[in-house]
LOTIBA-567832 format. One record per residue (C-alpha): residue in three letters; residue number from 1; y, z, x. Coordinates in nm, 4 decimals. Layout:
// residues N
("Ala",NUM,(Y,Z,X)) ...
// end
This chain:
// residues 144
("Met",1,(-1.9992,-4.6644,-0.5341)) ("Ala",2,(-1.8009,-4.9787,-0.6202)) ("Arg",3,(-1.9847,-5.2987,-0.5496)) ("Asp",4,(-1.7937,-5.5707,-0.3693)) ("Asp",5,(-2.1217,-5.7578,-0.3314)) ("Val",6,(-2.1176,-5.9241,-0.6721)) ("Asp",7,(-2.2727,-6.2446,-0.5368)) ("Gly",8,(-2.5826,-6.0568,-0.4232)) ("Thr",9,(-2.5670,-6.1536,-0.0561)) ("Gly",10,(-2.5332,-5.8007,0.0752)) ("Ile",11,(-2.2046,-5.9024,0.2355)) ("Pro",12,(-1.8914,-5.7262,0.1071)) ("Asp",13,(-1.6687,-5.9737,-0.0679)) ("Gly",14,(-1.3298,-5.9155,-0.2235)) ("Asn",15,(-1.3283,-6.2489,-0.4107)) ("Arg",16,(-1.3531,-6.1726,-0.7843)) ("Gln",17,(-1.3448,-6.5328,-0.9017)) ("Thr",18,(-1.6457,-6.6215,-1.1185)) ("Ser",19,(-1.6507,-7.0011,-1.0960)) ("Phe",20,(-1.5535,-7.2488,-0.8296)) ("Thr",21,(-1.4979,-7.6216,-0.8024)) ("Ile",22,(-1.6545,-7.8246,-0.5269)) ("Gly",23,(-1.3102,-7.8404,-0.3637)) ("Asp",24,(-1.2714,-7.4615,-0.3797)) ("Leu",25,(-1.5961,-7.4063,-0.1878)) ("Ala",26,(-1.5311,-7.6902,0.0560)) ("Arg",27,(-1.1946,-7.5381,0.1504)) ("Glu",28,(-1.3165,-7.1789,0.1604)) ("Phe",29,(-1.6173,-7.2507,0.3821)) ("Asp",30,(-1.4684,-7.5451,0.5739)) ("Val",31,(-1.7441,-7.7869,0.4751)) ("Thr",32,(-1.7249,-8.1373,0.3349)) ("Leu",33,(-1.7834,-8.2339,-0.0270)) ("Arg",34,(-2.0721,-8.4422,0.1004)) ("Thr",35,(-2.2286,-8.1318,0.2567)) ("Leu",36,(-2.2113,-7.9446,-0.0737)) ("Arg",37,(-2.3659,-8.2389,-0.2612)) ("Phe",38,(-2.6381,-8.2575,0.0066)) ("Tyr",39,(-2.7163,-7.8874,-0.0367)) ("Glu",40,(-2.7339,-7.9463,-0.4107)) ("Asp",41,(-2.9794,-8.2354,-0.3570)) ("Lys",42,(-3.1932,-8.0048,-0.1405)) ("Gly",43,(-3.2050,-7.7417,-0.4166)) ("Leu",44,(-2.9973,-7.4879,-0.2241)) ("Leu",45,(-2.7131,-7.4890,-0.4792)) ("Ser",46,(-2.7292,-7.5418,-0.8554)) ("Pro",47,(-2.3847,-7.6031,-1.0018)) ("Arg",48,(-2.3520,-7.6664,-1.3716)) ("Arg",49,(-2.1882,-7.9864,-1.4874)) ("Glu",50,(-1.8813,-8.0157,-1.7044)) ("Gly",51,(-1.8532,-8.3899,-1.7465)) ("Pro",52,(-1.8291,-8.5351,-1.3968)) ("Asn",53,(-1.7282,-8.2009,-1.2435)) ("Arg",54,(-1.9529,-7.9557,-1.0628)) ("Ile",55,(-1.8843,-7.5917,-1.1425)) ("Tyr",56,(-2.0312,-7.3451,-0.8951)) ("Ser",57,(-2.1112,-6.9850,-0.9873)) ("Arg",58,(-2.0745,-6.6717,-0.7756)) ("Arg",59,(-2.4493,-6.7045,-0.7125)) ("Asp",60,(-2.3975,-7.0562,-0.5723)) ("Arg",61,(-2.1109,-6.9280,-0.3579)) ("Gly",62,(-2.3306,-6.6462,-0.2271)) ("Arg",63,(-2.6158,-6.8861,-0.1564)) ("Leu",64,(-2.3774,-7.1177,0.0289)) ("Lys",65,(-2.2625,-6.8236,0.2398)) ("Leu",66,(-2.6264,-6.7445,0.3260)) ("Val",67,(-2.7081,-7.1115,0.3973)) ("Leu",68,(-2.4201,-7.1385,0.6422)) ("Met",69,(-2.5129,-6.8110,0.8114)) ("Gly",70,(-2.8753,-6.9251,0.8358)) ("Lys",71,(-2.7710,-7.2547,0.9930)) ("Lys",72,(-2.5419,-7.0722,1.2355)) ("Val",73,(-2.8341,-6.8691,1.3704)) ("Gly",74,(-3.0654,-7.1688,1.3956)) ("Phe",75,(-3.2759,-7.1786,1.0796)) ("Ser",76,(-3.3644,-7.5185,0.9332)) ("Leu",77,(-3.2637,-7.5953,0.5752)) ("Thr",78,(-3.6319,-7.5820,0.4786)) ("Glu",79,(-3.6618,-7.2303,0.6220)) ("Ile",80,(-3.3370,-7.1253,0.4562)) ("Lys",81,(-3.4512,-7.2590,0.1192)) ("Ala",82,(-3.7834,-7.0747,0.1460)) ("Met",83,(-3.6043,-6.7487,0.2247)) ("Leu",84,(-3.3496,-6.8001,-0.0542)) ("Asp",85,(-3.6325,-6.8681,-0.2965)) ("Leu",86,(-3.7991,-6.5413,-0.1913)) ("Tyr",87,(-3.4648,-6.3635,-0.2166)) ("Asp",88,(-3.4103,-6.5008,-0.5676)) ("Leu",89,(-3.7285,-6.3366,-0.6922)) ("Lys",90,(-3.5620,-5.9954,-0.6518)) ("Asp",91,(-3.8823,-5.8305,-0.7628)) ("Gly",92,(-3.9156,-5.6359,-0.4421)) ("Gln",93,(-4.2534,-5.7801,-0.3459)) ("Val",94,(-4.3219,-5.6317,-0.0046)) ("Pro",95,(-4.5315,-5.9252,0.1290)) ("Gln",96,(-4.2420,-6.1659,0.0629)) ("Met",97,(-3.9921,-5.9335,0.2278)) ("Arg",98,(-4.2273,-5.8925,0.5264)) ("Leu",99,(-4.2507,-6.2702,0.5569)) ("Ala",100,(-3.8703,-6.3018,0.5631)) ("Leu",101,(-3.8452,-6.0139,0.8098)) ("Gly",102,(-4.1011,-6.1843,1.0343)) ("Lys",103,(-3.8968,-6.5051,1.0294)) ("Phe",104,(-3.5806,-6.3115,1.1146)) ("Asn",105,(-3.7534,-6.1433,1.4096)) ("Glu",106,(-3.8941,-6.4770,1.5304)) ("Gln",107,(-3.5470,-6.6281,1.5195)) ("Ile",108,(-3.4006,-6.3315,1.7084)) ("Ala",109,(-3.6607,-6.3858,1.9826)) ("Ile",110,(-3.5792,-6.7587,1.9990)) ("Leu",111,(-3.2059,-6.6902,2.0192)) ("Glu",112,(-3.2576,-6.4262,2.2890)) ("Arg",113,(-3.4566,-6.6772,2.4983)) ("Gln",114,(-3.1840,-6.9380,2.4442)) ("Lys",115,(-2.9211,-6.6829,2.5478)) ("Ile",116,(-3.1063,-6.6198,2.8756)) ("Asp",117,(-3.1338,-6.9961,2.9366)) ("Ile",118,(-2.7622,-7.0415,2.8630)) ("Glu",119,(-2.6668,-6.7546,3.0952)) ("Arg",120,(-2.8760,-6.9122,3.3736)) ("Ala",121,(-2.7158,-7.2525,3.3145)) ("Ile",122,(-2.3667,-7.0999,3.3254)) ("Glu",123,(-2.4469,-6.9192,3.6505)) ("Glu",124,(-2.5816,-7.2419,3.8020)) ("Leu",125,(-2.2670,-7.4282,3.6955)) ("Arg",126,(-2.0479,-7.1550,3.8465)) ("Arg",127,(-2.2359,-7.1890,4.1773)) ("Thr",128,(-2.1904,-7.5662,4.1636)) ("Val",129,(-1.8175,-7.5286,4.0895)) ("Ser",130,(-1.7887,-7.2947,4.3877)) ("Val",131,(-1.9647,-7.5418,4.6176)) ("Val",132,(-1.7537,-7.8348,4.4975)) ("Asn",133,(-1.4325,-7.6303,4.5353)) ("Gly",134,(-1.5400,-7.5473,4.8919)) ("Leu",135,(-1.6024,-7.9147,4.9685)) ("Ile",136,(-1.2617,-8.0086,4.8272)) ("Arg",137,(-1.0913,-7.7431,5.0399)) ("Gln",138,(-1.2748,-7.8674,5.3511)) ("Lys",139,(-1.1701,-8.2262,5.2859)) ("Glu",140,(-0.8099,-8.1248,5.2162)) ("Thr",141,(-0.7808,-7.9123,5.5320)) ("Ser",142,(-0.9516,-8.1705,5.7546)) ("Gly",143,(-0.7117,-8.4394,5.6304)) ("Ser",144,(-0.9801,-8.6797,5.5166)) 
// end
């Protein structure tokens, strides 16, 4: 089976490029240069230097993809770094994988609770909109 997942993220990827500039990654992932430098400072990315230029590898690109996905689902950068560090070991140690799996399940539970809270808030807002619309109609028909 052909492997599109050359960056090791588990996410199919048709991009065959092997190195990227900071601008390449900023454009591709719609992040600022400052964000990429911040992630580098936090140890999430490790570009090599060619003079003043940062050159990112496919591994860095894959890690950036995972960082952004982790942030999207609510993980802190500290949690993301810990999971990436476990992931980087690639030695298949079951306790480390169980730890990551536990964190994923915890985050799913948190997001499910937030989803319920958001659905309740939306329903409450819809009721309020309905009440306010009714009041407006009353005022308009009574001529006040």
